[in-house]
N, CA, C and O atoms as a MOPAC input file, in Angstrom:
PM7 MOZYME 1SCF
protein

 N    -23.79300 1     0.10800 1    29.55500 1
 C    -25.23500 1    -0.02500 1    29.63600 1
 C    -25.67500 1    -1.23100 1    28.80700 1
 O    -25.23800 1    -1.39900 1    27.66900 1
 N    -26.51300 1    -2.04300 1    29.36400 1
 C    -27.03600 1    -3.22300 1    28.68400 1
 C    -28.24700 1    -2.79100 1    27.85800 1
 O    -29.08500 1    -2.01900 1    28.32200 1
 N    -28.32500 1    -3.29600 1    26.63800 1
 C    -29.46800 1    -2.99200 1    25.78600 1
 C    -30.71800 1    -3.61600 1    26.39900 1
 O    -30.70000 1    -4.78800 1    26.77400 1
 N    -31.80300 1    -2.84800 1    26.50500 1
 C    -33.02700 1    -3.36300 1    27.13800 1
 C    -33.61800 1    -4.55200 1    26.38900 1
 O    -33.46700 1    -4.67400 1    25.17400 1
 N    -34.28700 1    -5.41900 1    27.12500 1
 C    -35.00200 1    -6.54700 1    26.53300 1
 C    -36.39500 1    -6.07700 1    26.14600 1
 O    -37.09300 1    -5.50100 1    26.98000 1
 N    -36.81700 1    -6.30200 1    24.91700 1
 C    -38.13300 1    -5.81500 1    24.49000 1
 C    -39.26600 1    -6.62700 1    25.10000 1
 O    -39.12900 1    -7.82200 1    25.36100 1
 N    -40.39000 1    -5.94800 1    25.32200 1
 C    -41.58600 1    -6.61000 1    25.83500 1
 C    -42.64400 1    -6.78400 1    24.74800 1
 O    -43.50200 1    -7.66300 1    24.83600 1
 N    -42.57000 1    -5.93100 1    23.71800 1
 C    -43.52900 1    -6.00900 1    22.61300 1
 C    -42.82400 1    -5.59600 1    21.33000 1
 O    -41.75400 1    -4.98900 1    21.38400 1
 N    -43.40400 1    -5.91300 1    20.17900 1
 C    -42.77600 1    -5.52800 1    18.91300 1
 C    -42.52400 1    -4.02300 1    18.84300 1
 O    -43.29800 1    -3.22200 1    19.36700 1
 N    -41.43200 1    -3.66100 1    18.18900 1
 C    -40.97200 1    -2.28400 1    18.00800 1
 C    -40.46000 1    -1.63800 1    19.29400 1
 O    -40.14600 1    -0.44800 1    19.29800 1
 N    -40.37100 1    -2.40100 1    20.38000 1
 C    -39.77800 1    -1.84400 1    21.60400 1
 C    -38.29400 1    -1.56500 1    21.39700 1
 O    -37.79500 1    -0.52200 1    21.82100 1
 N    -37.59500 1    -2.47500 1    20.75500 1
 C    -36.17100 1    -2.29300 1    20.48000 1
 C    -35.92100 1    -2.68800 1    19.02800 1
 O    -36.18000 1    -3.82000 1    18.61900 1
 N    -35.41700 1    -1.73600 1    18.26900 1
 C    -35.05900 1    -1.98500 1    16.87400 1
 C    -33.56200 1    -1.80800 1    16.73500 1
 O    -32.96900 1    -0.95000 1    17.39000 1
 N    -32.94900 1    -2.61200 1    15.88800 1
 C    -31.51400 1    -2.49900 1    15.62600 1
 C    -31.32200 1    -2.17800 1    14.15800 1
 O    -31.98500 1    -2.75500 1    13.29600 1
 N    -30.41500 1    -1.25400 1    13.87400 1
 C    -30.17500 1    -0.83400 1    12.49900 1
 C    -28.71100 1    -1.02100 1    12.14100 1
 O    -27.82100 1    -0.83500 1    12.97100 1
 N    -28.48400 1    -1.38400 1    10.91400 1
 C    -27.12300 1    -1.49100 1    10.38700 1
 C    -27.20800 1    -1.46500 1     8.86800 1
 O    -28.29100 1    -1.57000 1     8.29200 1
 N    -26.07000 1    -1.32600 1     8.23700 1
 C    -26.01600 1    -1.36000 1     6.78600 1
 C    -25.57400 1    -2.73700 1     6.32700 1
 O    -24.70500 1    -3.35800 1     6.93800 1
 N    -26.17600 1    -3.20700 1     5.25100 1
 C    -25.82800 1    -4.48300 1     4.64400 1
 C    -25.36800 1    -4.17900 1     3.22200 1
 O    -26.00100 1    -3.40400 1     2.50700 1
 N    -24.27500 1    -4.79000 1     2.82600 1
 C    -23.72400 1    -4.59200 1     1.48400 1
 C    -23.89000 1    -5.89100 1     0.70500 1
 O    -23.43300 1    -6.94800 1     1.13800 1
 N    -24.55300 1    -5.80100 1    -0.45600 1
 C    -24.85500 1    -6.98600 1    -1.23800 1
 C    -24.80400 1    -6.64000 1    -2.71600 1
 O    -25.52400 1    -5.75400 1    -3.17700 1
 N    -23.96000 1    -7.33100 1    -3.45200 1
 C    -23.82800 1    -7.11500 1    -4.89800 1
 C    -23.59700 1    -5.65000 1    -5.25100 1
 O    -24.15700 1    -5.15000 1    -6.22700 1
 N    -22.77800 1    -4.96600 1    -4.46600 1
 C    -22.46300 1    -3.57000 1    -4.71700 1
 C    -23.52400 1    -2.59200 1    -4.26500 1
 O    -23.35200 1    -1.38200 1    -4.41100 1
 N    -24.62400 1    -3.09600 1    -3.71700 1
 C    -25.70700 1    -2.22800 1    -3.24400 1
 C    -25.61700 1    -2.05800 1    -1.72800 1
 O    -25.15300 1    -2.94400 1    -1.01100 1
 N    -26.07000 1    -0.90800 1    -1.26900 1
 C    -26.10200 1    -0.61900 1     0.16800 1
 C    -27.55300 1    -0.64500 1     0.60800 1
 O    -28.41600 1    -0.04700 1    -0.03500 1
 N    -27.82000 1    -1.33600 1     1.70100 1
 C    -29.18500 1    -1.40600 1     2.23000 1
 C    -29.18900 1    -1.10000 1     3.71600 1
 O    -28.37300 1    -1.62000 1     4.47700 1
 N    -30.12200 1    -0.24700 1     4.11500 1
 C    -30.34700 1     0.01400 1     5.53000 1
 C    -31.30200 1    -1.06300 1     6.02300 1
 O    -32.41100 1    -1.20600 1     5.50900 1
 N    -30.86700 1    -1.80900 1     7.01400 1
 C    -31.66900 1    -2.89600 1     7.55100 1
 C    -32.00400 1    -2.59600 1     9.00100 1
 O    -31.11900 1    -2.28900 1     9.80000 1
 N    -33.27300 1    -2.68500 1     9.33500 1
 C    -33.73200 1    -2.50300 1    10.70800 1
 C    -34.45500 1    -3.77800 1    11.11900 1
 O    -35.33200 1    -4.26200 1    10.40500 1
 N    -34.08400 1    -4.31300 1    12.26700 1
 C    -34.65500 1    -5.57700 1    12.71900 1
 C    -35.25000 1    -5.40000 1    14.11500 1
 O    -34.61400 1    -4.85400 1    15.01700 1
 N    -36.47800 1    -5.87200 1    14.26800 1
 C    -37.13600 1    -5.86100 1    15.56600 1
 C    -36.47100 1    -6.92800 1    16.43500 1
 O    -36.43200 1    -8.10000 1    16.05800 1
 N    -35.95700 1    -6.53500 1    17.57700 1
 C    -35.22600 1    -7.46900 1    18.42200 1
 C    -36.12700 1    -8.58700 1    18.95400 1
 O    -35.65300 1    -9.70500 1    19.15900 1
 N    -37.40100 1    -8.31500 1    19.17900 1
 C    -38.28900 1    -9.33800 1    19.72700 1
 C    -38.73600 1   -10.33100 1    18.65700 1
 O    -38.59400 1   -11.54000 1    18.83600 1
 N    -39.27200 1    -9.83100 1    17.55700 1
 C    -39.86300 1   -10.71600 1    16.54300 1
 C    -38.89000 1   -11.09400 1    15.43000 1
 O    -39.14500 1   -12.04500 1    14.69100 1
 N    -37.77300 1   -10.36200 1    15.29600 1
 C    -36.79000 1   -10.52300 1    14.22600 1
 C    -37.36000 1   -10.14000 1    12.86100 1
 O    -36.80400 1   -10.50400 1    11.82500 1
 N    -38.47400 1    -9.39900 1    12.86700 1
 C    -39.03000 1    -8.89000 1    11.61200 1
 C    -38.07300 1    -7.84200 1    11.07500 1
 O    -37.61900 1    -6.97500 1    11.82200 1
 N    -37.75900 1    -7.91100 1     9.78200 1
 C    -36.76200 1    -7.01400 1     9.19900 1
 C    -37.39600 1    -6.03300 1     8.21500 1
 O    -38.28600 1    -6.38200 1     7.43900 1
 N    -36.91600 1    -4.81700 1     8.27400 1
 C    -37.24300 1    -3.77500 1     7.30700 1
 C    -35.97100 1    -3.51000 1     6.51700 1
 O    -34.88000 1    -3.46400 1     7.08700 1
 N    -36.10500 1    -3.33700 1     5.21600 1
 C    -34.93600 1    -3.25700 1     4.35200 1
 C    -35.14600 1    -2.11700 1     3.35700 1
 O    -36.10200 1    -2.13100 1     2.58200 1
 N    -34.24400 1    -1.12500 1     3.38400 1
 C    -34.36600 1     0.03800 1     2.51300 1
 C    -33.10400 1     0.18200 1     1.67100 1
 O    -32.01500 1     0.32600 1     2.22700 1
 N    -33.22100 1     0.14900 1     0.34900 1
 C    -32.03600 1     0.36300 1    -0.49600 1
 C    -31.58600 1     1.82100 1    -0.39400 1
 O    -32.40900 1     2.73500 1    -0.36000 1
 N    -30.27600 1     2.02200 1    -0.34700 1
 C    -29.70300 1     3.36400 1    -0.28800 1
 C    -28.84100 1     3.58200 1    -1.52000 1
 O    -28.29900 1     2.63000 1    -2.08200 1
 N    -28.71600 1     4.81500 1    -1.93200 1
 C    -27.87500 1     5.13700 1    -3.08200 1
 C    -26.40100 1     5.16100 1    -2.70800 1
 O    -25.54400 1     4.98900 1    -3.57500 1
 N    -26.08800 1     5.37300 1    -1.42600 1
 C    -24.69700 1     5.44500 1    -0.98400 1
 C    -24.62900 1     5.25300 1     0.52500 1
 O    -25.64000 1     5.34800 1     1.22100 1
 N    -23.43600 1     4.98500 1     1.01800 1
 C    -23.20100 1     4.80700 1     2.45600 1
 C    -22.82400 1     6.16900 1     3.05700 1
 O    -21.67800 1     6.39000 1     3.44800 1
 N    -23.79500 1     7.06300 1     3.12000 1
 C    -23.56900 1     8.39800 1     3.66100 1
 C    -24.63500 1     8.72400 1     4.69500 1
 O    -25.69800 1     8.10400 1     4.72800 1
 N    -24.34100 1     9.69300 1     5.52700 1
 C    -25.31700 1    10.13200 1     6.52000 1
 C    -26.59500 1    10.63600 1     5.87700 1
 O    -27.68900 1    10.40400 1     6.39200 1
 N    -26.46000 1    11.32500 1     4.74900 1
 C    -27.62800 1    11.86200 1     4.04800 1
 C    -28.55100 1    10.72900 1     3.59100 1
 O    -29.76600 1    10.80700 1     3.76900 1
 N    -27.97900 1     9.68300 1     3.00600 1
 C    -28.79400 1     8.56700 1     2.51300 1
 C    -29.36400 1     7.72900 1     3.65700 1
 O    -30.49400 1     7.24800 1     3.56900 1
 N    -28.59200 1     7.55100 1     4.72500 1
 C    -29.10000 1     6.82800 1     5.90000 1
 C    -30.25600 1     7.60100 1     6.51200 1
 O    -31.24900 1     7.00900 1     6.93500 1
 N    -30.13000 1     8.91800 1     6.56000 1
 C    -31.21600 1     9.76700 1     7.07700 1
 C    -32.48400 1     9.54700 1     6.26000 1
 O    -33.56700 1     9.41200 1     6.82900 1
 N    -32.36700 1     9.50900 1     4.94400 1
 C    -33.52800 1     9.28500 1     4.07100 1
 C    -34.18800 1     7.93400 1     4.36700 1
 O    -35.41300 1     7.83900 1     4.44100 1
 N    -33.36300 1     6.88600 1     4.53700 1
 C    -33.91000 1     5.56000 1     4.85100 1
 C    -34.58600 1     5.52800 1     6.21200 1
 O    -35.65500 1     4.93800 1     6.36600 1
 N    -33.96000 1     6.16500 1     7.20700 1
 C    -34.56100 1     6.21100 1     8.54400 1
 C    -35.85800 1     7.00800 1     8.54100 1
 O    -36.81500 1     6.65300 1     9.22900 1
 N    -35.88600 1     8.08600 1     7.76700 1
 C    -37.10600 1     8.88900 1     7.67100 1
 C    -38.24200 1     8.06500 1     7.08900 1
 O    -39.37300 1     8.13500 1     7.57100 1
 N    -37.95200 1     7.28900 1     6.05900 1
 C    -38.96700 1     6.42100 1     5.46100 1
 C    -39.46700 1     5.39900 1     6.49100 1
 O    -40.67000 1     5.15900 1     6.59600 1
 N    -38.54200 1     4.80100 1     7.24900 1
 C    -38.92700 1     3.84200 1     8.28900 1
 C    -39.80100 1     4.51100 1     9.35300 1
 O    -40.86100 1     3.99100 1     9.69900 1
 N    -39.36600 1     5.65300 1     9.86800 1
 C    -40.10100 1     6.33100 1    10.93900 1
 C    -41.47500 1     6.79100 1    10.46900 1
 O    -42.44400 1     6.72000 1    11.22500 1
 N    -41.56800 1     7.26300 1     9.22800 1
 C    -42.85100 1     7.71400 1     8.69900 1
 C    -43.80600 1     6.55100 1     8.45700 1
 O    -45.02300 1     6.71600 1     8.54900 1
 N    -43.26600 1     5.38500 1     8.15200 1
 C    -44.08800 1     4.21100 1     7.85200 1
 C    -44.46900 1     3.43200 1     9.10400 1
 O    -45.62200 1     3.03900 1     9.27900 1
 N    -43.48600 1     3.21400 1     9.96900 1
 C    -43.66400 1     2.29400 1    11.09500 1
 C    -43.92300 1     3.00700 1    12.41200 1
 O    -44.72000 1     2.53800 1    13.22400 1
 N    -43.26900 1     4.11700 1    12.63100 1
 C    -43.39500 1     4.82500 1    13.89800 1
 C    -42.05700 1     4.86500 1    14.61700 1
 O    -41.01900 1     4.52600 1    14.04900 1
 N    -42.09800 1     5.28000 1    15.86100 1
 C    -40.88700 1     5.50900 1    16.63500 1
 C    -40.58300 1     4.33700 1    17.56300 1
 O    -41.34200 1     4.07900 1    18.49700 1
 N    -39.48700 1     3.62600 1    17.32000 1
 C    -39.08700 1     2.56200 1    18.24200 1
 C    -38.39400 1     3.16400 1    19.45600 1
 O    -37.83600 1     4.25800 1    19.37600 1
 N    -38.42600 1     2.47100 1    20.55100 1
 C    -37.72000 1     2.90700 1    21.75800 1
 C    -36.96400 1     1.73900 1    22.33100 1
 O    -37.63400 1     0.80400 1    22.76800 1
 N    -35.70400 1     1.68000 1    22.38000 1
 C    -34.77000 1     2.53900 1    21.65800 1
 C    -34.41500 1     1.95300 1    20.30100 1
 O    -34.82900 1     0.85000 1    19.94500 1
 N    -33.64400 1     2.71800 1    19.56600 1
 C    -33.07100 1     2.27200 1    18.29800 1
 C    -31.59600 1     2.02000 1    18.56700 1
 O    -30.88400 1     2.91800 1    19.01600 1
 N    -31.13100 1     0.80600 1    18.29700 1
 C    -29.74300 1     0.43900 1    18.56200 1
 C    -28.92100 1     0.69800 1    17.30200 1
 O    -29.21000 1     0.15900 1    16.23500 1
 N    -27.88800 1     1.53800 1    17.44500 1
 C    -27.01500 1     1.90200 1    16.33500 1
 C    -25.56900 1     1.77600 1    16.77000 1
 O    -25.25200 1     1.93000 1    17.95000 1
 N    -24.68400 1     1.49200 1    15.80700 1
 C    -23.26400 1     1.56600 1    16.13500 1
 C    -22.77900 1     2.98500 1    15.82300 1
 O    -23.51600 1     3.78600 1    15.24800 1
 N    -21.57500 1     3.27900 1    16.19400 1
 C    -21.05600 1     4.63700 1    16.02200 1
 C    -20.30900 1     4.81500 1    14.69400 1
 O    -19.37600 1     5.61300 1    14.60400 1
 N    -20.72000 1     4.07600 1    13.68000 1
 C    -20.16700 1     4.30200 1    12.35400 1
 C    -20.55000 1     5.69500 1    11.87400 1
 O    -21.57600 1     6.23500 1    12.28800 1
 N    -19.74100 1     6.27300 1    11.01100 1
 C    -19.97700 1     7.64400 1    10.54300 1
 C    -21.33500 1     7.82900 1     9.86800 1
 O    -21.91600 1     8.91300 1     9.90200 1
 N    -21.82500 1     6.76200 1     9.26000 1
 C    -23.11100 1     6.87800 1     8.57300 1
 C    -24.27600 1     7.06700 1     9.54200 1
 O    -25.33300 1     7.55000 1     9.13700 1
 N    -24.10700 1     6.70100 1    10.80400 1
 C    -25.14000 1     6.89300 1    11.82800 1
 C    -24.80100 1     8.03700 1    12.78100 1
 O    -25.68200 1     8.80000 1    13.17600 1
 N    -23.55400 1     8.15400 1    13.14200 1
 C    -23.11500 1     9.13500 1    14.14300 1
 C    -22.71100 1    10.43800 1    13.44600 1
 O    -21.52800 1    10.74600 1    13.30500 1
 N    -23.72100 1    11.18900 1    13.01800 1
 C    -23.48600 1    12.45700 1    12.33700 1
 C    -24.66800 1    13.38600 1    12.60500 1
 O    -25.70700 1    12.96500 1    13.11400 1
 N    -24.48900 1    14.65000 1    12.25400 1
 C    -25.50100 1    15.65600 1    12.54800 1
 C    -26.83400 1    15.36100 1    11.85700 1
 O    -27.88800 1    15.49400 1    12.47900 1
 N    -26.80600 1    14.96800 1    10.59500 1
 C    -28.04900 1    14.73300 1     9.84800 1
 C    -28.91500 1    13.65300 1    10.48800 1
 O    -30.11800 1    13.83700 1    10.67400 1
 N    -28.29500 1    12.53200 1    10.82100 1
 C    -29.04600 1    11.41000 1    11.41800 1
 C    -29.46800 1    11.76200 1    12.84400 1
 O    -30.61200 1    11.51700 1    13.22700 1
 N    -28.56200 1    12.32800 1    13.62500 1
 C    -28.90300 1    12.64700 1    15.01300 1
 C    -30.01100 1    13.69300 1    15.10500 1
 O    -30.86700 1    13.60700 1    15.98600 1
 N    -30.00600 1    14.67900 1    14.20800 1
 C    -31.07200 1    15.68800 1    14.24100 1
 C    -32.42500 1    15.06500 1    13.87100 1
 O    -33.45100 1    15.44700 1    14.43300 1
 N    -32.43600 1    14.11600 1    12.93800 1
 C    -33.67700 1    13.41500 1    12.59800 1
 C    -34.19200 1    12.62700 1    13.79900 1
 O    -35.37800 1    12.67700 1    14.12500 1
 N    -33.29200 1    11.90300 1    14.44800 1
 C    -33.70000 1    11.09700 1    15.60200 1
 C    -34.20300 1    11.97600 1    16.74300 1
 O    -35.15100 1    11.60600 1    17.43600 1
 N    -33.58600 1    13.12200 1    16.94200 1
 C    -34.06800 1    14.06000 1    17.96200 1
 C    -35.43900 1    14.60800 1    17.59300 1
 O    -36.31100 1    14.73500 1    18.45300 1
 N    -35.63500 1    14.93500 1    16.31700 1
 C    -36.92100 1    15.46200 1    15.85500 1
 C    -38.05700 1    14.47700 1    16.09900 1
 O    -39.15800 1    14.87600 1    16.47900 1
 N    -37.78900 1    13.18200 1    15.88000 1
 C    -38.79700 1    12.14400 1    16.10300 1
 C    -38.78600 1    11.60700 1    17.53700 1
 O    -39.54000 1    10.69400 1    17.87500 1
 N    -37.92300 1    12.18300 1    18.37200 1
 C    -37.80000 1    11.78600 1    19.78500 1
 C    -37.46900 1    10.29600 1    19.94300 1
 O    -38.01900 1     9.60400 1    20.80000 1
 N    -36.55000 1     9.82900 1    19.08500 1
 C    -36.10900 1     8.43900 1    19.14700 1
 C    -34.96800 1     8.33900 1    20.15700 1
 O    -33.96400 1     9.04100 1    20.04600 1
 N    -35.13500 1     7.47000 1    21.12800 1
 C    -34.06600 1     7.19700 1    22.08300 1
 C    -33.07300 1     6.25500 1    21.40200 1
 O    -33.46900 1     5.24600 1    20.81800 1
 N    -31.78700 1     6.58500 1    21.47900 1
 C    -30.76900 1     5.79000 1    20.79900 1
 C    -29.88300 1     5.08800 1    21.82200 1
 O    -29.44800 1     5.68400 1    22.80700 1
 N    -29.62700 1     3.81800 1    21.56600 1
 C    -28.63600 1     3.06400 1    22.34400 1
 C    -27.45300 1     2.84000 1    21.41500 1
 O    -27.56300 1     2.11500 1    20.42700 1
 N    -26.32500 1     3.46000 1    21.73000 1
 C    -25.12500 1     3.35800 1    20.88800 1
 C    -24.30200 1     2.14900 1    21.28300 1
 O    -24.10700 1     1.88200 1    22.46900 1
 N    -23.82200 1     1.42000 1    20.29400 1
 C    -22.90600 1     0.31400 1    20.53700 1
 C    -21.58600 1     0.61800 1    19.84900 1
 O    -21.47100 1     1.59600 1    19.10900 1
 N    -20.61100 1    -0.21000 1    20.09200 1
 C    -19.29500 1    -0.02700 1    19.49700 1
 C    -19.21200 1    -0.79600 1    18.18200 1
 O    -19.53400 1    -1.98400 1    18.14600 1
 N    -18.78300 1    -0.13500 1    17.09000 1
 C    -18.66200 1    -0.86100 1    15.83000 1
 C    -17.68100 1    -2.02400 1    15.94500 1
 O    -16.62800 1    -1.89500 1    16.57000 1
 N    -18.02600 1    -3.14500 1    15.34900 1
 C    -17.13400 1    -4.29500 1    15.34400 1
 C    -17.22900 1    -5.18400 1    16.57300 1
 O    -16.51800 1    -6.18500 1    16.65900 1
 N    -18.08700 1    -4.84500 1    17.52400 1
 C    -18.27300 1    -5.68400 1    18.72100 1
 C    -19.63300 1    -6.35100 1    18.62600 1
 O    -20.63100 1    -5.81900 1    19.11300 1
 N    -19.66700 1    -7.50100 1    18.00700 1
 C    -20.94700 1    -8.15300 1    17.69700 1
 C    -21.73400 1    -8.55300 1    18.93900 1
 O    -22.95700 1    -8.67300 1    18.87000 1
 N    -21.07400 1    -8.76100 1    20.05900 1
 C    -21.82700 1    -9.15300 1    21.25900 1
 C    -22.70100 1    -8.01600 1    21.78000 1
 O    -23.71200 1    -8.26200 1    22.44000 1
 N    -22.31700 1    -6.77000 1    21.48700 1
 C    -23.11300 1    -5.65000 1    21.95800 1
 C    -24.21600 1    -5.28100 1    20.97900 1
 O    -25.03600 1    -4.40800 1    21.26400 1
 N    -24.23800 1    -5.93100 1    19.84500 1
 C    -25.19200 1    -5.58700 1    18.79300 1
 C    -25.72200 1    -6.89200 1    18.21300 1
 O    -25.11200 1    -7.46100 1    17.30800 1
 N    -26.85600 1    -7.37300 1    18.72900 1
 C    -27.33100 1    -8.69400 1    18.33000 1
 C    -27.74300 1    -8.75100 1    16.86100 1
 O    -28.01000 1    -9.83200 1    16.33700 1
 N    -27.79800 1    -7.61000 1    16.19900 1
 C    -28.09300 1    -7.61800 1    14.76900 1
 C    -27.05100 1    -8.40800 1    13.99900 1
 O    -27.36500 1    -8.99300 1    12.96300 1
 N    -25.83000 1    -8.43600 1    14.48100 1
 C    -24.77100 1    -9.18800 1    13.80800 1
 C    -25.14700 1   -10.66200 1    13.67000 1
 O    -24.78800 1   -11.31000 1    12.68700 1
 N    -25.86200 1   -11.18000 1    14.64600 1
 C    -26.28200 1   -12.58500 1    14.61800 1
 C    -27.24400 1   -12.82500 1    13.45800 1
 O    -27.22100 1   -13.88600 1    12.83500 1
 N    -28.06900 1   -11.86000 1    13.17900 1
 C    -29.11500 1   -11.99600 1    12.17800 1
 C    -28.65300 1   -11.56800 1    10.78800 1
 O    -29.34100 1   -11.83500 1     9.80300 1
 N    -27.50200 1   -10.91000 1    10.69200 1
 C    -27.08000 1   -10.29500 1     9.43600 1
 C    -26.96000 1   -11.30000 1     8.28800 1
 O    -27.35600 1   -10.98900 1     7.16500 1
 N    -26.43400 1   -12.47200 1     8.53900 1
 C    -26.28400 1   -13.43000 1     7.44100 1
 C    -27.65300 1   -13.85900 1     6.91400 1
 O    -27.80700 1   -14.08600 1     5.71400 1
 N    -28.63700 1   -13.97100 1     7.78600 1
 C    -29.99000 1   -14.30200 1     7.35100 1
 C    -30.56700 1   -13.17300 1     6.49800 1
 O    -31.20500 1   -13.42300 1     5.47500 1
 N    -30.34100 1   -11.94100 1     6.92200 1
 C    -30.85300 1   -10.79300 1     6.18100 1
 C    -30.21000 1   -10.72900 1     4.79500 1
 O    -30.88600 1   -10.44900 1     3.80500 1
 N    -28.91400 1   -10.98800 1     4.73100 1
 C    -28.23100 1   -10.98300 1     3.43300 1
 C    -28.84500 1   -12.02900 1     2.50700 1
 O    -29.02700 1   -11.78200 1     1.31500 1
 N    -29.16200 1   -13.19400 1     3.06000 1
 C    -29.80500 1   -14.23100 1     2.26800 1
 C    -31.16000 1   -13.74900 1     1.74900 1
 O    -31.46800 1   -13.94000 1     0.57300 1
 N    -31.96000 1   -13.13900 1     2.59400 1
 C    -33.27700 1   -12.65100 1     2.19800 1
 C    -33.14300 1   -11.55500 1     1.13600 1
 O    -33.88000 1   -11.55100 1     0.15000 1
 N    -32.20400 1   -10.62600 1     1.33800 1
 C    -31.97900 1    -9.55900 1     0.35000 1
 C    -31.61500 1   -10.15700 1    -1.00300 1
 O    -32.11800 1    -9.71900 1    -2.03800 1
 N    -30.74900 1   -11.14800 1    -0.99000 1
 C    -30.33700 1   -11.78900 1    -2.23500 1
 C    -31.53900 1   -12.44000 1    -2.91600 1
 O    -31.68600 1   -12.36500 1    -4.13500 1
 N    -32.39200 1   -13.07500 1    -2.12300 1
 C    -33.56600 1   -13.72400 1    -2.67200 1
 C    -34.48600 1   -12.69300 1    -3.32000 1
 O    -34.98800 1   -12.91300 1    -4.42200 1
 N    -34.71000 1   -11.56700 1    -2.63900 1
 C    -35.60700 1   -10.53500 1    -3.16900 1
 C    -35.03400 1    -9.92100 1    -4.43700 1
 O    -35.77200 1    -9.63500 1    -5.38000 1
 N    -33.71000 1    -9.71400 1    -4.46500 1
 C    -33.07400 1    -9.15400 1    -5.65600 1
 C    -33.15100 1   -10.15200 1    -6.81300 1
 O    -33.40800 1    -9.76800 1    -7.95400 1
 N    -32.92800 1   -11.42300 1    -6.51700 1
 C    -32.89500 1   -12.43900 1    -7.55700 1
 C    -34.27900 1   -12.78300 1    -8.11700 1
 O    -34.41200 1   -13.14000 1    -9.28800 1
 N    -35.29600 1   -12.67400 1    -7.27700 1
 C    -36.65000 1   -13.06200 1    -7.66200 1
 C    -37.62200 1   -11.94000 1    -7.32000 1
 O    -38.37600 1   -12.05800 1    -6.35400 1
 N    -37.62100 1   -10.85100 1    -8.09400 1
 C    -38.51600 1    -9.72600 1    -7.78800 1
 C    -39.98500 1   -10.14300 1    -7.89700 1
 O    -40.34200 1   -10.99700 1    -8.70800 1
 N    -40.81400 1    -9.53600 1    -7.08100 1
 C    -42.24200 1    -9.87100 1    -7.02800 1
 C    -43.06800 1    -8.89800 1    -7.85700 1
 O    -44.18900 1    -8.55700 1    -7.47900 1
 N    -42.52800 1    -8.45300 1    -8.97400 1
 C    -43.28900 1    -7.49200 1    -9.78700 1
 C    -43.91900 1    -8.16200 1   -10.97800 1
 O    -44.59500 1    -7.50600 1   -11.77000 1

């Protein structure tokens, strides 16, 4: 199945984990606008990913679909039950196949932005 092309912002969101300076961050990127949402996680677990996704869904709303790979941190009961509760349609991709997950193209940019935010806090 080919991932749908978005027509408006939040039509297709892609999520993945980014690792930077020992920290884990849940990153969600709008496929149309490339606007990124970034949530720090305490660990690379389904429980922590669920918490980050819940914060995103409560703040932004429900994207259709959400593109995820089948890594254990996403493909588990906790995350899937949350996505079902919010009626989020999921498009699953294969981990490690960057052509099926365009977030890989943007990941180096996101890492740069995360580093900038960590290095120069706005507080």
